[in-house]
C-alpha positions in Angstrom: 63.6 -72.8 116.9 66.7 -74.0 114.9 67.8 -73.8 111.3 69.6 -76.8 109.8 71.9 -76.4 106.8 72.3 -79.7 104.9 75.1 -79.5 102.4 75.2 -81.8 99.4 77.6 -82.2 96.4 76.4 -84.3 93.5 78.2 -86.3 90.8 78.9 -84.5 87.5 75.8 -84.4 85.3 73.4 -85.4 88.2 72.2 -82.0 89.1 68.7 -82.4 87.5 68.3 -85.8 89.1 69.1 -84.3 92.5 66.8 -81.4 92.1 64.0 -83.7 91.0 64.5 -86.0 94.0 64.3 -83.0 96.3 60.5 -83.1 95.9 60.4 -86.4 97.7 62.6 -84.9 100.5 60.2 -82.0 100.8 57.2 -84.4 101.1 59.0 -86.3 103.9 60.0 -83.1 105.7 56.4 -81.7 105.6 55.2 -84.9 107.4 57.9 -84.6 110.1 56.8 -83.4 113.5 58.6 -80.1 114.4 59.4 -79.2 110.7 58.4 -75.7 109.7 59.9 -75.0 106.2 62.7 -76.0 103.9 64.4 -74.4 100.8 66.8 -75.8 98.3 69.7 -73.5 97.3 72.2 -74.0 94.5 75.8 -72.6 94.6 76.3 -70.2 91.7 80.1 -70.9 91.8 79.7 -74.7 91.7 76.5 -76.0 90.1 77.0 -79.4 91.7 76.9 -78.0 95.2 73.6 -77.5 97.1 72.3 -76.4 100.4 69.0 -77.2 102.0 68.0 -74.9 104.8 65.4 -76.3 107.1 63.5 -74.7 110.0 62.6 -76.9 113.0 61.0 -76.4 116.3 64.0 -77.8 118.1 67.1 -79.9 117.6 65.5 -83.0 119.0 62.7 -82.9 116.3 65.4 -82.7 113.6 67.4 -85.5 115.2 64.4 -87.8 115.3 63.7 -87.1 111.6 67.3 -88.0 110.5 67.1 -91.2 112.4 63.7 -92.1 110.9 62.9 -94.6 108.2 61.3 -91.8 106.2 64.6 -90.0 106.0 66.5 -93.2 105.0 63.9 -93.8 102.3 64.4 -90.5 100.6 68.2 -90.3 101.0 69.5 -93.8 100.3 69.2 -93.2 96.5 71.6 -90.3 96.8 74.5 -92.1 98.4 74.7 -94.7 95.6 73.6 -92.8 92.5 73.7 -89.1 92.8 75.9 -87.8 95.6 79.7 -87.4 95.3 80.2 -87.7 99.0 78.6 -87.8 102.4 76.2 -84.9 103.1 77.2 -82.5 105.9 74.6 -81.1 108.3 75.1 -78.0 110.5 72.6 -76.8 113.2 72.2 -73.1 113.8 70.4 -72.3 117.0 68.3 -69.1 117.2 
């Protein structure tokens, strides 16, 4: 089992757009083999900063998901319209 922290920072004024699009991300995650659960967290000190924690059976399952077309389909919108920079992912092994 691993936990993945996916850090995102959005453009000013795009917080509601990001939060709304998260529903599509959750749908894609639920269909991914090896995915257990995910939660969206918002930084109270910076309301444009978010963290998605995601539980996976193993690192390989997460790697396959982030290389998948499903992942590209739900994240391409963010790079161009909502995110202020490239997302950062960190894997925490149990």
